[in-house]
C-alpha positions in Angstrom: 20.1 -10.2 7.6 20.0 -7.2 9.7 21.9 -6.0 12.0 21.3 -3.1 14.2 23.9 -1.9 17.4 24.0 0.3 19.8 27.8 1.2 20.4 30.7 3.4 21.5 33.9 5.4 20.1 33.5 8.3 17.5 33.2 6.7 13.9 36.8 7.3 13.5 37.7 5.5 16.1 36.2 2.1 15.1 38.4 1.9 12.4 36.7 2.5 9.2 39.5 3.5 7.2 39.2 0.2 4.3 43.0 -0.8 3.1 43.4 -3.5 1.4 45.5 -6.0 3.1 49.0 -5.1 2.6 51.4 -7.8 0.4 54.1 -7.6 2.6 55.4 -6.1 5.7 56.7 -3.5 4.1 53.8 -2.5 2.8 52.1 -2.8 6.3 54.0 -0.1 7.5 54.0 1.7 4.9 50.0 1.9 4.9 50.1 2.3 8.5 52.2 5.5 8.0 49.5 6.4 5.4 46.0 5.5 7.0 45.6 9.6 7.1 45.7 9.9 3.5 43.8 6.7 2.3 40.7 8.0 4.9 40.4 11.5 3.4 40.7 10.1 -0.4 37.5 7.9 0.2 35.4 9.6 2.5 33.8 13.0 1.1 32.2 15.3 3.7 29.2 16.9 2.6 25.5 17.7 3.8 22.9 15.0 3.8 20.0 17.3 3.0 20.6 20.4 0.9 19.8 23.7 2.2 17.1 24.7 -0.4 15.4 21.3 0.2 15.2 21.8 3.9 13.4 25.2 3.8 10.7 24.0 1.9 10.3 20.6 4.2 10.5 23.5 7.3 7.5 25.2 5.8 6.2 22.2 4.9 6.1 21.3 8.5 4.8 23.8 11.0 2.6 23.3 14.0 2.8 21.0 16.8 6.5 20.3 16.4 7.6 16.8 17.9 9.8 17.5 21.6 11.8 14.6 22.1 11.6 14.3 26.3 12.8 11.9 29.1 8.8 11.1 29.3 8.1 11.0 25.6 10.9 9.0 24.5 11.7 6.5 27.7 8.4 5.2 28.5 8.6 1.2 27.4 4.6 1.4 28.1 2.8 1.1 24.8 0.6 3.8 25.9 2.4 6.7 24.0 3.6 4.8 21.1 7.2 5.3 22.1 9.9 2.6 22.7 13.2 3.4 22.9 16.7 2.4 24.0 18.7 5.3 24.9 19.0 7.0 28.5 20.7 10.1 28.9 24.2 10.0 30.1 25.1 12.0 33.1 28.5 10.7 33.6 30.2 10.9 30.3 29.4 14.0 28.9 32.5 13.4 26.2 29.9 10.7 23.5 33.4 9.5 22.4 34.4 8.3 26.0 35.9 5.0 27.4 37.3 3.5 29.8 37.3 2.2 34.1 35.8 3.4 37.0 38.7 2.3 38.9 36.2 0.1 41.7 37.5 -3.0 40.9 40.6 -2.9 38.8 40.6 -6.8 38.6 38.5 -6.8 36.2 39.9 -3.9 33.8 40.2 -6.7 31.3 37.6 -4.4 29.6 36.4 -0.8 29.7 33.5 -0.1 32.4 32.0 2.4 30.5 31.9 3.1 26.9 29.3 5.5 25.1 26.8 4.3 22.3 26.5 5.0 19.2 23.8 3.8 16.4 25.5 0.5 13.8 23.3 -0.8 11.1 24.9 -3.6 9.2 23.3 -5.0 6.3 24.3 -8.6 5.0 21.2 -8.8 2.4 22.8 -12.1 0.3 23.6 -14.3 3.7 27.0 -14.8 2.8 28.0 -13.3 6.0 29.8 -10.4 4.2 28.3 -7.0 5.7 28.2 -4.9 2.6 27.3 -2.1 3.7 27.5 -0.1 7.2 25.8 3.5 8.0 27.3 4.9 11.4 25.8 7.4 13.2 27.0 10.1 15.4 25.5 12.2 17.9 28.0 14.5 19.2 26.5 17.1 21.5 25.1 14.1 23.2 21.5 15.3 23.5 19.9 12.0 22.3 19.9 13.2 18.3 22.5 11.9 16.0 24.2 14.6 14.2 26.0 12.5 11.4 26.5 9.6 10.0 29.6 7.5 8.1 28.6 4.8 5.3 30.9 2.3 4.2 30.8 0.0 1.3 32.0 -3.5 0.7 31.5 -3.7 -2.8 33.4 -6.2 -4.3 32.8 -9.0 -1.1 36.2 -9.2 -0.5 36.2 -8.4 3.8 37.5 -5.0 3.3 35.0 -1.7 3.6 37.1 0.4 0.0 34.5 3.6 0.0 32.6 5.7 1.8 30.7 8.8 2.7 30.6 11.4 5.7 26.8 13.2 6.2 26.2 15.8 8.3 22.9 16.7 10.0 23.8 20.0 11.2 26.7 22.5 11.9 27.6 20.7 15.2 28.4 18.1 13.0 30.3 20.1 10.6 32.4 21.4 13.6 33.2 18.0 14.8 34.2 16.6 11.1 37.9 18.0 10.9 38.8 16.0 14.1 37.4 13.0 13.8 38.4 12.0 10.3 42.3 12.3 11.7 41.4 9.6 14.4 40.8 6.6 11.9 44.4 4.2 12.1 43.2 0.7 11.6 41.2 -1.0 8.7 37.8 -2.6 9.1 36.6 -6.1 8.2 33.1 -6.4 6.9 33.3 -10.0 7.1 30.8 -11.6 10.1 33.0 -13.1 12.9 31.9 -16.3 14.2 33.6 -17.9 17.0 33.1 -20.7 20.1 35.2 -21.1 23.2 35.4 -20.9 27.0 34.1 -17.9 29.0 36.9 -16.7 30.7 35.7 -13.6 32.7 32.0 -11.9 32.5 30.7 -8.0 32.9 28.5 -5.5 33.0 29.7 -2.7 30.8 27.5 1.0 31.1 27.0 1.6 27.5 24.6 5.3 28.1 23.7 4.2 31.5 22.1 1.1 30.1 24.2 -2.2 31.3 25.8 -4.8 29.2 26.9 -8.0 29.3 30.7 -8.5 28.1 32.2 -11.8 28.1 35.7 -12.7 27.5 35.9 -15.9 25.4 39.0 -17.9 24.7 38.9 -20.5 21.9 40.1 -23.3 21.1 43.1 -22.1 19.3 44.1 -20.1 22.7 42.6 -16.6 21.3 40.5 -14.7 23.6 38.1 -11.9 22.0 35.8 -9.6 23.9 32.5 -9.9 23.1 29.5 -7.9 23.7 26.0 -9.8 24.2 23.5 -7.3 24.5 21.8 -5.3 26.9 21.8 -7.5 30.4 18.1 -7.4 31.1 17.8 -9.2 28.0 19.8 -12.2 29.0 18.0 -12.2 32.4 17.2 -16.4 32.1 21.3 -17.0 30.7 23.1 -18.1 33.9 26.6 -17.2 31.9 29.4 -17.7 34.0 33.4 -18.6 33.3 33.9 -21.7 32.2 31.0 -21.8 29.7 30.9 -23.0 26.6 29.2 -20.2 24.1 29.2 -19.5 20.4 28.7 -15.6 19.5 28.7 -14.5 16.1 28.5 -10.8 14.9 31.0 -8.0 13.5 33.8 -7.0 14.7 34.8 -3.1 16.0 37.7 -1.3 17.9 36.4 0.1 21.2 39.2 2.0 21.9 42.4 0.3 22.0 40.3 -2.9 21.8 38.8 -5.3 19.4 35.1 -6.2 20.2 32.7 -9.0 18.5 29.6 -7.2 19.1 27.1 -10.1 19.2 23.8 -10.6 16.7 23.6 -14.0 18.1 24.9 -15.9 21.2 24.6 -20.4 21.8 25.2 -21.9 24.8 26.7 -25.4 24.6 23.6 -26.8 26.6 21.1 -24.9 24.4 20.1 -26.0 20.8 18.6 -22.2 20.1 20.5 -19.3 19.2 19.6 -15.8 21.1 18.8 -13.2 19.5 20.8 -10.0 20.6 17.6 -7.7 20.7 19.4 -3.7 20.2 16.3 -2.1 19.4 15.7 0.9 17.4 13.3 4.0 18.2 9.7 3.0 17.7 7.1 5.4 17.6 3.7 4.6 16.0 0.9 6.8 15.2 -1.7 8.5 12.3 -0.5 9.7 9.5 -1.7 13.5 8.7 0.3 15.1 6.1 2.8 13.4 3.4 5.2 15.1 1.4 7.5 14.5 -1.4 11.4 16.0 -1.4 14.2 16.3 -3.6 16.9 14.7 -1.3 20.5 14.4 -2.9 18.6 14.1 -6.3 16.0 11.8 -5.6 12.8 12.3 -4.6 11.8 11.5 -1.0 8.7 10.5 0.7 8.1 12.6 4.2 5.1 11.7 6.7 4.0 14.2 8.9 3.3 11.5 11.9 1.1 12.3 15.1 1.6 9.7 17.2 -0.5 8.3 20.1 0.3 10.6 22.6 -1.1 13.7 20.3 2.6 14.6 19.4 3.6 15.6 15.6 6.6 13.8 14.5 8.4 14.1 11.3 10.0 11.1 9.5 12.0 10.2 6.3 10.8 7.0 4.9 13.5 7.4 2.2 13.1 7.4 -2.1 9.2 7.2 -2.9 9.6 4.8 -5.8 11.3 1.9 -3.3 8.5 1.7 -0.9 5.8 -1.2 -1.2 2.9 1.4 -0.3 1.0 4.4 -0.9 0.5 6.0 2.1 -2.4 8.3 2.7 -4.1 10.6 5.3 -5.2 8.4 8.8 -3.2 5.4 7.5 -1.8 4.1 11.0 2.1 3.4 10.5 4.8 2.1 12.7 8.3 3.8 12.3 11.8 2.6 13.7 14.5 4.6 12.9 17.2 7.0 13.8 16.2 10.3 15.8 18.8 12.9 13.7 18.8 16.6 14.5 18.7 18.5 10.9 19.6 22.1 11.1 17.0 22.7 13.9 14.6 20.0 13.0 14.2 16.7 14.8 13.0 14.2 12.5 13.1 10.5 12.6 15.4 8.8 9.9 13.4 5.7 9.2 14.8 2.2 9.0 11.2 0.5 8.5 8.0 1.2 8.2 4.5 -0.8 8.8 1.5 -0.2 7.5 -1.0 -3.3 7.3 1.0 -5.8 9.1 3.4 -5.4 5.9 7.0 -4.2 7.1 9.8 -2.9 4.2 13.2 -2.2 5.5 15.3 0.7 4.2 18.5 0.0 4.0 20.0 3.4 4.6 23.6 3.0 4.4 22.8 1.6 0.8 20.5 4.4 -0.4 23.0 7.4 1.2 24.9 6.7 -2.1 22.7 9.5 -3.9 20.7 7.8 -6.4 18.6 5.0 -6.5 21.1 3.5 -9.9 23.8 2.3 -6.5 21.0 0.6 -4.9 21.6 -3.5 -5.4 19.2 -5.0 -2.7 17.0 -2.0 -1.5 13.6 -3.2 -0.4 12.9 -6.4 1.9 9.5 -7.4 2.4 7.5 -9.2 5.2 4.4 -10.3 5.8 2.6 -12.9 7.3 3.8 -16.4 6.1 5.7 -14.8 3.7 9.7 -14.6 2.8 12.1 -11.6 2.8 11.8 -10.2 -1.0 15.1 -8.9 -2.2 15.1 -6.4 -5.0 18.6 -6.1 -7.1 18.9 -3.7 -9.8 22.0 -4.2 -12.8 22.8 -4.9 -16.6 22.5 -8.3 -17.9 25.9 -9.6 -18.5 25.0 -13.0 -20.1 21.8 -15.1 -20.6 21.8 -19.3 -20.5 20.1 -22.2 -19.8 21.1 -24.1 -16.9 20.1 -27.8 -15.5 18.4 -27.8 -12.3 17.8 -31.1 -10.5 16.8 -32.3 -14.2 15.1 -29.0 -15.0 15.5 -26.5 -17.6 15.9 -23.2 -16.3 16.7 -19.9 -18.0 18.8 -17.7 -15.7 21.1 -14.5 -16.5 24.5 -13.0 -14.8 24.0 -9.4 -14.1 26.3 -6.9 -12.8 24.6 -5.5 -10.4 24.6 -1.7 -10.0 27.0 -2.0 -6.4 29.7 -3.9 -8.4 29.0 -7.2 -7.8 27.6 -10.0 -10.3 24.4 -12.1 -9.3 22.5 -14.8 -11.3 19.0 -14.7 -11.1 16.9 -17.5 -11.6 14.2 -16.6 -14.8 11.9 -19.5 -14.4 11.3 -22.5 -16.3 12.9 -23.0 -19.6 9.4 -24.7 -21.5 7.7 -21.8 -19.9 10.0 -18.8 -21.1 8.3 -15.6 -19.3 10.8 -13.7 -20.2 13.1 -12.5 -23.3 16.5 -10.7 -22.0 20.1 -9.8 -23.7 23.3 -8.6 -22.9 22.8 -4.7 -21.8 19.7 -4.9 -21.2 18.8 -3.0 -17.9 16.4 -4.9 -15.2 15.3 -5.3 -11.8 14.3 -8.7 -10.5 12.7 -9.1 -7.0 12.8 -12.4 -5.3 14.2 -14.7 -2.7 17.8 -15.1 -2.5 19.2 -18.7 -2.0 22.4 -20.2 -2.2 24.2 -22.8 -4.7 25.8 -25.5 -4.4 29.3 -23.3 -4.4 27.7 -21.1 -1.6 27.4 -17.7 -3.9 23.9 -16.0 -4.3 21.0 -17.1 -6.2 17.8 -14.7 -6.7 15.1 -16.6 -7.4 12.9 -13.9 -9.7 9.1 -13.3 -8.6 9.3 -10.3 -11.1 11.2 -9.0 -13.8 10.6 -5.4 -14.6 12.5 -4.7 -18.2 11.5 -1.7 -20.8 8.9 -0.8 -18.1 6.9 -3.9 -18.5 6.9 -5.4 -15.4 6.8 -9.5 -15.4 5.5 -12.2 -13.2 7.4 -15.7 -12.8 5.5 -18.7 -12.3 7.0 -19.1 -8.8 4.9 -22.2 -8.0 6.4 -24.1 -11.4 10.0 -22.7 -9.4 9.2 -23.9 -6.2 8.4 -27.1 -7.1 11.8 -28.0 -9.3 14.3 -26.2 -6.7 13.2 -27.8 -3.9 13.1 -31.2 -2.5 9.4 -31.6 -1.1 8.3 -33.7 1.7 5.7 -35.1 3.2 4.6 -36.2 7.2 1.8 -37.9 8.4 1.1 -38.1 12.3 -0.7 -37.2 15.1 0.0 -33.8 16.8 1.4 -33.8 20.1 1.8 -30.1 20.8 0.7 -26.5 19.1 2.5 -23.3 19.8 2.8 -19.9 18.2 6.2 -18.1 17.6 7.6 -15.1 16.1 9.4 -15.1 12.5 10.7 -12.2 11.3 8.0 -10.2 12.8 5.3 -12.8 11.7 3.7 -15.6 13.9 3.9 -18.9 12.9 1.7 -22.1 14.3 4.3 -24.6 14.9 3.0 -28.2 15.7 5.3 -31.1 17.1 3.8 -34.2 15.2 4.1 -38.2 16.3 4.7 -39.6 12.8 3.2 -43.3 11.5 6.5 -44.3 12.1 7.3 -43.7 15.6 9.5 -40.1 15.1 9.0 -36.7 16.0 8.9 -33.5 14.1 8.3 -29.7 13.6 5.7 -28.8 11.4 5.3 -24.7 10.2 1.8 -24.0 9.3 1.9 -20.5 8.4 -0.1 -17.8 10.2 -2.2 -18.8 12.6 -5.1 -16.2 11.0 -5.3 -18.5 8.3 -6.8 -22.5 8.4 -4.1 -23.5 10.3 -5.9 -21.8 13.0 -8.6 -24.6 13.1 -5.9 -27.4 13.8 -6.4 -28.9 17.5 -4.1 -31.1 19.5 -4.9 -34.9 18.5 -5.6 -34.0 15.4 -4.2 -36.7 12.5 -2.8 -34.7 9.8 -0.6 -34.9 6.1 1.6 -32.1 5.9 3.6 -31.6 2.3 6.1 -28.6 2.4 10.1 -28.6 2.2 12.6 -29.4 5.6 14.4 -26.4 6.0 17.5 -26.5 8.9 17.0 -24.2 12.2 20.0 -24.0 14.1 20.3 -27.5 14.9 16.4 -28.9 14.1 14.6 -29.7 11.1 12.0 -28.2 10.1 9.0 -28.9 7.6 7.9 -25.8 6.1 4.5 -26.8 5.1 2.6 -25.6 1.8 0.0 -28.1 1.7 -2.4 -29.7 5.0 -4.9 -32.4 4.7 -6.5 -32.8 8.3 -7.8 -36.7 8.7 -11.3 -35.3 9.7 -11.0 -31.8 7.7 -10.5 -29.8 3.9 -7.1 -29.8 2.7 -5.5 -26.3 2.4 -3.2 -24.6 1.2 -0.7 -22.4 3.2 -0.3 -18.7 2.1 3.6 -18.5 1.7 3.4 -15.2 -0.5 4.0 -17.4 -4.1 0.8 -16.5 -5.4 0.2 -14.0 -7.7 -2.6 -12.2 -5.5 -0.1 -12.0 -2.1 2.2 -9.6 -4.3 -0.1 -6.6 -4.0 1.5 -4.0 -6.0 1.9 -0.4 -4.4 -1.5 0.6 -6.3 -3.5 -1.5 -4.6 -2.8 -2.0 -0.7 -6.3 -1.7 -0.1 
């Protein structure tokens, strides 16, 4: 899971000072008095783009340079290929400001305004621990970010213990000294989830965009301020005092207040979680040229993109060897990311790139560590009807066989490059396809699930070892690791929904025994598009829990008056394309 937040306050005042929890009150006092020294010991300042490499890029990127104008970036239409949530703040020139407008003193339980920064948090293991975070700062309030602070929780203990500060231009160089002295509080990396009663509601200005903020009192009597995201996205939510709701997201410090920045919200009278949209910068266009440049010891892929409005924009897509596609002149791309200014050159630091419907997420906080060896989970790919894949690199600690639902499995425990240990399922022991031993270096790609003890397990689809890539028999893996279910009945209703940027065809089924069930048929562009209301079908698949509902994720569907078809969910070998075979 990836959470993107537009928020306020200097990076330091957000409390990214990763201190261990003291054993007693005296230790806590000592820790507070030494916070500044502790912070400086783990945050190292350095330029993100080395001078020599950046000169090379600047010479290559010539011609019609991209300019971020109000017209180009604030138009929500599709016409110019831009969609961006930034609005210039005229009233609050200081990008670190927050406070009250004094128009209504009775609602000063939270600030009336606070300026936005850009945050990304990665929970790739779905264990509610944000293993890495990237915090971008716009010091001169021109809409382009000047620096990024990264923080890492490598051991998953809920506290950030390491990080780096990267400057992009001279503005950031001048501000860093002031900022490094402001961090006074430890910052937890654990996701906060709370349920309670709404005591107060207000709208606060975040760079002139109104955000809905609620004060929530839990059953234990504690009160939390919760930022529920842009108010315009909550038009259909009539939130009032006395309402019960559940909120989950990271807890940050805004000024002297603790705030839960909601990733999702669930009202008491709703069965659905409402995902909070904290949109990133988005642009679309055609590739004019590509270039690889050495950035912090890695070969980054840089793309010169010409938008539909005819403007050229420089995009940094991150380490080239982590992208799942080749990019060629004329390719149509959709890039979301962070508008930045690097030594006078404006560019977008990509957070995701989409080509031919395939979306690859670039976990910038992880890759900012300086080399690919420090990335435990560096690529997440979404296609129609396909689950998110995670790539893990590390050294084999041990191998053994485990019995899973009566099937013998080959598994390996690896020490991942970010310091974690992870269990890798290598497939059936009866059809062993890869042989590993202690000390081997591997890269495994697959789907992350959880064992009964709550720890993450990667169900490998491919394993790279000694330069060879081995594909695991996922069809056999699926049948042995999941509980298959079968539903037969008549289709009462059909609708198309979006899941992880992919369209899914959902059907409400009245089963033969009178029950009502929901079935996911996969992409409507597949054979599922031929199913109509009133058809009688049999669907075989796996039951999964989504919020408070159970959905059958179908792998095979048999209409009563038609041919059976299999639902492509990315388990077949032809669906996992290599970069060289994208076309």
